[in-house]
C-alpha positions as CSV (number, residue, x, y, z in Angstrom):
1,M,0.2,0.2,0.2
2,S,1.2,3.4,-1.1
3,D,2.0,6.2,2.0
4,M,1.0,9.0,-0.7
5,R,-2.3,9.9,-2.5
6,L,-3.3,12.5,-5.0
7,I,-6.4,14.6,-4.5
8,C,-7.8,16.8,-6.9
9,A,-10.5,19.0,-7.1
10,S,-12.2,18.7,-10.5
11,N,-15.5,19.3,-12.6
12,N,-13.9,19.3,-16.0
13,P,-12.9,15.5,-17.1
14,A,-11.9,16.8,-20.3
15,I,-8.6,18.9,-18.7
16,L,-8.2,16.2,-16.2
17,A,-7.8,13.8,-19.1
18,A,-5.9,16.0,-21.2
19,N,-3.1,16.9,-18.4
20,L,-3.1,15.1,-14.7
21,A,-4.5,11.8,-16.1
22,R,-1.5,11.6,-18.4
23,S,1.2,11.4,-15.6
24,P,3.0,8.5,-15.3
25,L,3.0,8.6,-11.3
26,L,-0.6,7.6,-11.5
27,D,0.5,4.1,-12.1
28,S,1.8,3.6,-8.9
29,L,0.0,6.4,-6.8
30,P,-4.0,6.7,-6.2
31,L,-5.8,9.9,-7.2
32,S,-9.1,11.1,-5.5
33,V,-11.1,13.6,-7.6
34,I,-13.4,15.3,-5.9
35,E,-16.2,17.9,-6.8
36,A,-17.2,20.6,-4.0
37,P,-18.4,24.0,-3.7
38,S,-14.7,25.2,-2.7
39,A,-11.2,24.0,-3.0
40,A,-11.1,23.7,0.8
41,L,-14.0,21.8,1.3
42,A,-12.8,19.5,-1.7
43,Y,-9.7,19.0,0.0
44,A,-10.9,18.7,3.5
45,Q,-13.2,16.0,2.3
46,G,-10.3,14.2,0.4
47,M,-8.5,14.2,3.8
48,D,-11.8,12.9,5.6
49,E,-11.9,9.8,2.9
50,T,-8.4,8.7,3.0
51,T,-5.6,7.4,5.4
52,E,-2.4,8.1,3.7
53,D,0.1,10.5,5.3
54,I,1.4,12.0,2.3
55,L,-1.3,14.2,0.5
56,I,-0.6,15.8,-2.8
57,F,-3.1,18.4,-3.6
58,L,-3.1,19.6,-7.1
59,H,-5.0,21.4,-10.1
60,H,-6.5,18.9,-12.8
61,D,-4.5,21.1,-15.5
62,V,-0.9,19.7,-14.0
63,Y,1.1,17.4,-15.4
64,L,4.0,15.5,-13.4
65,P,6.8,14.5,-15.7
66,P,7.9,10.9,-15.8
67,G,10.2,10.4,-12.4
68,W,8.5,13.2,-10.3
69,D,7.4,10.6,-7.7
70,A,11.2,9.4,-7.0
71,L,12.1,13.5,-6.9
72,L,9.1,14.1,-4.4
73,R,10.6,11.6,-2.2
74,A,13.8,12.9,-2.4
75,R,12.8,16.3,-1.6
76,I,10.9,15.0,1.2
77,A,13.8,13.1,2.6
78,E,15.7,16.8,2.3
79,V,13.1,18.6,4.1
80,A,12.8,16.1,6.9
81,A,16.7,16.3,7.4
82,R,16.5,19.6,7.8
83,D,13.0,19.9,9.7
84,P,11.4,16.5,11.0
85,D,8.1,18.0,11.8
86,W,7.1,20.0,8.4
87,A,3.9,20.2,7.5
88,L,4.0,21.5,3.9
89,I,5.9,21.3,0.5
90,G,5.1,23.4,-2.8
91,A,6.3,23.1,-6.2
92,Y,6.0,27.1,-6.4
93,G,6.1,29.2,-3.1
94,V,6.8,32.9,-1.9
95,D,9.1,33.4,1.1
96,D,9.3,36.6,3.3
97,H,11.1,38.8,1.1
98,A,8.4,38.1,-1.9
99,R,10.8,36.0,-3.8
100,G,9.2,33.3,-5.7
101,W,10.8,29.6,-5.8
102,G,10.1,27.0,-8.1
103,P,10.6,26.0,-11.2
104,V,7.3,25.1,-12.8
105,W,6.0,26.1,-16.3
106,S,2.8,28.2,-16.6
107,S,0.9,28.4,-19.9
108,S,-1.0,31.6,-18.6
109,L,2.3,33.2,-18.6
110,G,4.0,31.1,-21.4
111,Q,7.2,30.9,-19.5
112,I,9.1,28.8,-16.6
113,V,8.7,30.6,-13.0
114,G,10.5,30.8,-10.0
115,H,14.0,30.7,-8.9
116,V,15.2,27.3,-8.9
117,A,15.1,26.1,-5.0
118,L,18.6,24.1,-4.8
119,D,17.6,23.6,-1.2
120,P,14.1,23.5,0.6
121,Q,13.1,27.2,1.0
122,P,10.8,28.4,4.1
123,V,8.0,30.1,2.4
124,Q,4.9,32.1,3.5
125,S,2.6,31.2,0.6
126,F,2.2,28.7,-2.0
127,D,0.6,28.5,-5.5
128,E,-2.4,26.4,-5.4
129,L,-1.4,24.3,-8.5
130,L,0.3,22.0,-6.2
131,I,0.7,21.5,-2.2
132,I,1.9,18.3,-0.3
133,L,0.8,18.0,3.0
134,R,2.0,15.7,5.8
135,R,-1.3,14.7,7.4
136,S,0.7,13.6,10.6
137,S,1.4,17.1,11.2
138,G,-2.1,18.1,12.2
139,V,-2.5,20.8,9.5
140,T,-5.8,20.6,7.8
141,W,-7.9,22.9,5.6
142,D,-10.2,25.6,6.8
143,R,-13.9,24.5,5.3
144,G,-14.8,28.1,5.7
145,L,-12.5,29.5,3.3
146,P,-14.8,30.3,0.2
147,G,-14.3,29.6,-3.5
148,W,-10.9,28.7,-5.3
149,H,-8.3,31.4,-4.3
150,L,-5.6,31.9,-1.6
151,Y,-5.9,28.7,0.1
152,G,-2.4,28.2,-0.6
153,T,-1.6,31.4,1.5
154,D,-4.3,30.2,4.1
155,I,-2.7,26.7,4.7
156,A,0.8,28.0,4.8
157,T,-0.1,30.4,7.3
158,V,-2.0,28.1,9.4
159,A,1.3,26.0,9.6
160,R,3.4,28.9,10.3
161,A,1.0,30.0,13.0
162,Q,1.4,26.4,14.7
163,G,5.3,26.6,14.4
164,L,5.2,24.2,11.9
165,G,7.5,24.3,8.4
166,A,6.3,25.3,5.3
167,Y,8.7,24.8,1.9
168,A,9.1,25.3,-1.8
169,C,11.4,22.6,-3.2
170,A,12.5,22.0,-6.9
171,L,9.6,19.7,-8.0
172,P,9.2,21.0,-12.1
173,L,5.9,20.4,-13.6
174,I,3.6,21.7,-16.2
175,H,0.6,23.8,-15.4
176,N,-1.6,24.3,-18.5
177,D,-3.2,26.9,-16.7
178,G,-5.4,29.3,-19.2
179,Y,-5.1,33.1,-19.4
180,K,-6.9,34.9,-16.6
181,D,-8.6,38.1,-17.3
182,N,-8.7,39.7,-14.0
183,L,-8.9,38.9,-10.1
184,D,-12.7,38.2,-10.0
185,Q,-15.4,38.2,-7.0
186,G,-14.6,35.2,-5.7
187,F,-10.6,36.0,-5.5
188,G,-12.2,39.3,-3.8
189,D,-14.2,36.9,-1.3
190,A,-11.3,35.0,-0.4
191,Y,-9.0,38.3,0.1
192,R,-11.5,39.4,2.6
193,F,-11.8,36.1,4.4
194,L,-8.0,36.3,4.9
195,Q,-7.8,39.9,6.0
196,K,-10.5,38.9,9.1
197,K,-8.9,35.7,9.8
198,W,-5.4,36.7,10.1
199,A,-5.7,40.3,11.1
200,D,-3.3,40.0,13.5
201,R,-0.6,38.6,11.2
202,L,-1.1,41.0,8.3
203,P,0.6,41.6,5.8
204,L,0.8,38.6,4.0
205,R,2.0,37.8,0.6
206,S,0.4,35.4,-1.9
207,P,2.5,34.5,-4.9
208,I,0.2,37.5,-6.8
209,I,-1.0,39.9,-4.2
210,R,-0.3,41.4,-0.8
211,I,-3.1,41.0,1.6
212,S,-3.1,44.3,4.0
213,R,-5.6,45.6,6.5
214,T,-6.7,48.4,3.9
215,G,-6.9,45.8,1.3
216,H,-5.8,48.5,-1.5
217,Q,-3.7,46.2,-3.1
218,L,-6.6,44.3,-4.3
219,W,-8.3,47.1,-6.5
220,R,-4.9,48.2,-7.6
221,A,-3.9,44.6,-9.2
222,R,-7.3,44.9,-11.1
223,L,-6.3,48.1,-12.5
224,Q,-3.1,47.0,-13.6
225,N,-4.3,43.8,-14.8
226,W,-6.7,45.8,-16.7
227,R,-4.1,48.0,-18.1
228,A,-1.9,45.3,-19.5
229,R,-4.8,43.0,-20.6
230,D,-3.2,43.0,-24.1
231,I,0.5,42.1,-22.8
232,R,-1.0,39.3,-20.9
233,Q,-2.8,37.9,-23.3
234,S,0.0,37.5,-25.7
235,M,2.4,35.7,-23.2
236,A,-0.4,32.9,-22.7
237,V,-0.1,29.7,-24.8
238,D,-2.7,27.7,-26.1
239,T,-3.9,25.3,-23.5
240,G,-4.3,22.5,-25.8
241,L,-0.6,22.1,-26.6
242,D,0.6,18.5,-25.3
243,P,1.8,18.9,-21.7
244,V,4.2,15.9,-22.5
245,A,5.7,18.0,-25.3
246,L,5.8,21.1,-23.2
247,A,7.7,19.2,-20.4
248,A,10.3,18.1,-23.1
249,A,10.7,21.8,-24.2
250,C,11.4,22.5,-20.7
251,G,14.2,20.1,-20.1
252,W,11.8,18.0,-17.8
253,A,11.2,14.8,-20.2
254,S,12.0,13.0,-17.0
255,V,12.9,14.4,-13.5
256,A,14.1,11.5,-11.8
257,P,16.8,12.5,-9.6
């Protein structure tokens, strides 16, 4: 029996089949696919319905190249050697200096993003594309967090508030995500939820925005996104491209250690 499981919140079988389902590690690791009104509810349900200690929460538009499972085990060993009580590992995270650590491919940005983490890097937030949680750390998802945004910032803050480690590690993958026009109402709802929940720990820094008491960064980001719409659209690549080919183009045809 495996000590790891993948958990994905998805309501789009076509996207799942074109991306995550093509990952070779699904031949050896189980996958739970859950539909729910929010990411946090889906992931909490996934924890309730499973028993594995290492849980890999990820998007349905993620592709994990050959050798990724072996690489993950190596990265877990590196983190555990440094911090036996670690709680979270992510493929992309932002540290206390707002520096992004990866690397990962983003189709919405048309490029590899994140500094390469040669060693585990402590971070204050994660991109939600992939987050690994050690169940025995006691950290879990807040079922009250609405929608599909900022749960990577919330879960990292939960861990850090309990004195537990959250790290970004070099776990190359393909995020075949589509262009996003702007920060929608659902993002605003999640932003305000975190403002209230973590009022005594503000400011926080998510991968795309600073969360502050005033919240002026939200309307500023929306204005900047609107002004840069044409540039951002030109950067995005077709999500219909083969993720296997994208991985090869990135030099990640195999990521086995």
